[in-house]
Structures are given as C-alpha cells and as structure tokens.
N, C-alpha and C positions, 0 to 999 in steps of 0.2 A: 861566144854565145851571142845570139841576136836577141835583143829585147824590143819587142813591138809594143809601142806605147799608144794608148787610146786616150784622146782628150776628154775633159769634162765639157759640158754643154757650152758651145760657142768659143772654145778655147783652142789655142795652139801654143805649147810651151815647152815641150820636152827636149828640143834640140840643144838648149843651153846645158842640159845635163851632161852632154858628151865631154865637156871640159873637166868634169869631176869624177869620171869613172875610169877604172883600169882599161888598158888597151885591149884586153881580151873580150870586153863587153861592147858590142856594137848597138847603139841606141838608134832606133828608127821610129819616128813619129808617124802614125797612120793618119793621113789627112783625109777628111771626108769631102765629098763633092760640095762645091760652093764655098770652100774655105782655103786659105793659104795659097799654095801653088795651084790649087784646083778651083780658084775663085770664079773663073769663067764658066765652070760647069754648073748645071742646074742643081739646086738642092733636091735631095731625094727625101720624100716624106713617108715613104712606105718602108716599114721595118724590114720585111722579108727581102725586098729589092736591095736595100742598103746592105744587109748582111750577106746576101748572095754575091753582090758585086765585090764586097770586101774580101770574102773568102777566095774568090777567083783571083783577085789582085795579090793577096798575101801568099797564096799557095806556092807560088814560084820561089818565095823567099825562105821556105821552110824545109829545104833539103839538107839542112844542117841543124844542130841544136838551137832551139829558140824558146823564149818565154813570152808570156803576154802580161802586160800591166795596164790597168785602167783605173782612173779615179772618177768617182761619182758616175755621171753618164757614161764615161769611158769604161768603167768597170762593167756596166751592163753590156756594152759592146764586146769587151774582151771575153766575158762569160759566154755570150751567145756564139762568138767566133769559135771558142774552144769546143762547144757542143756541136757546132756544124762541122768542124774538122773531124771529130770523132764519128759523126753520122755518115760522113762521106768517105771514111776510111783513109783520111789524110794523116800524115805524121802528127802525133800529139805533142803539145808543148811540154817542156820539162817542168814548167811551173805556170800557174795562173795566179797572178798577184792582183788583188783588188782592194780598193780603199774608198772610204767616204760614201758608202751606199749600203742600204739594207739588201738582203737577198731579194730577187725578183718576186718571190711569193709572199714577201712581208712588206713590200713597198706600199706607201699610201699615194697612189697615183691619181686618185679621184680628183684631187685638187687641180690637176692639170686640165680637167674637163672644163674648168671655170675660167680659162685664160683666153677667152674669145677676142677681147680687144687689146690694143697696144697698152692701154692704161692698166689693165689687169695683169698683163705680162710684166710690165715695169714694176707694179706693186709686188709681184712674186719675186722678182729679182732683188728688190729692196729687202723683202722679208728674208731671203736667203743670205743676205749680207756678204756676198762675195764680190761685189762690184762697187767701185768707188762712186760716191754720189755725183761727183763732177762728170763722170762718164755717163751715168744714167741721165743727167741733165742736158747732155750735148745732143742736140737734134741731129747733127751730122753723123756722129758716131752711132746713134740709135737707128738712123735710117739704114746704115750698113749692117748693123748687128741684129736688129729685131727679126728680120726674115730668117736668119740662121738660128737664133734662139727659138723662134716659133717652130721651125722644123725639128729641132732637138726635143722640145717639149711635146711635139706631136707624137714622137716615138714613145714617150711615157704613157700616153693614152693607149697606144697600141699594146704596149707591154702589159698594161693593166687588163686589157681585154683578153690577152693570151693566157696570163698566169692566174687570172681570177683574184688578184690581190685587191685588198680593200681600197 
C-alpha cells in the first residue's frame, strides 16, 4: 500500500516514518514546488495550478492501492487531491486520512487576509505555537521560510473564497 503524505504549511517530515512502519506500507512524502528536493522550483501561489500539477505528478503513482494522508494544510491538499482524482475518473484512494484541520467549509480563513506583512505572518506563527521561538527569531531561517509560509497561507485565502467559509 502506498501512503502519499501531504505536509502542513512549510513542513517536510514524513520520510522519517518509514523506519517505523511495516514493509507492506510505502510512505512517500509529496513535496510542493519550492520545498525540499524541489527547492529550486518557483513557489506556486495559485491553488488550482498547484492542485492540477500535483494530480498530474501523483496520477502515475496510483496504479496500485494507495491512501492519502495530510495534516493541517496537508489535509486540505489531500482532500482536494481526492476530489480531483474522482472528478477526473482516476483511481480512488483506499482511504483519505486527515488531521489537525476543520473541514474546508468550516474553516476560519479570514484571518489569513490580515497577513500582509512579515511581522503579521510571524505573529500568526507565534499564535499557532507550532514553531520554536528561536527559529522565529532567526533572520536567516526566516528569510528562507517566510516566502514558503506566505505561499501556503495564500492558499488559505483562496480556499476561503472558494468554499465561502467564514
């Protein structure tokens, strides 16, 4: 069974899981443009373009049983990928596993409209309490990370417009 894992905003972490799962489970982390091994690619800030390109990339991997997993932002990606596979008549996942996020129609994405400056984005990261204070205080790390986080939070604004969530 192939388990395609979608990361939360700005993250890459699922490859370490391979050491702790049975041999029959093949974990593959889906990397987004501008991150990890795709760091030299341009960040994509248009939701439809991102989903379309991911569907094309993943489709060749789904000729045998697979499942989708995503946490937080990754859950929204996995959810949308599952819907796009169905809409395109591609093989359905055996399971869609999501965690750490409200359903798209129940999300409070309006707060993401207020993240125009780096200071506002950093304040939101502090509020979410998922990043060490030392990391947020590092100008070098933030210079690398803020563009990625901004792209990921831009998707939330788009999802809000699409779903009409509050």
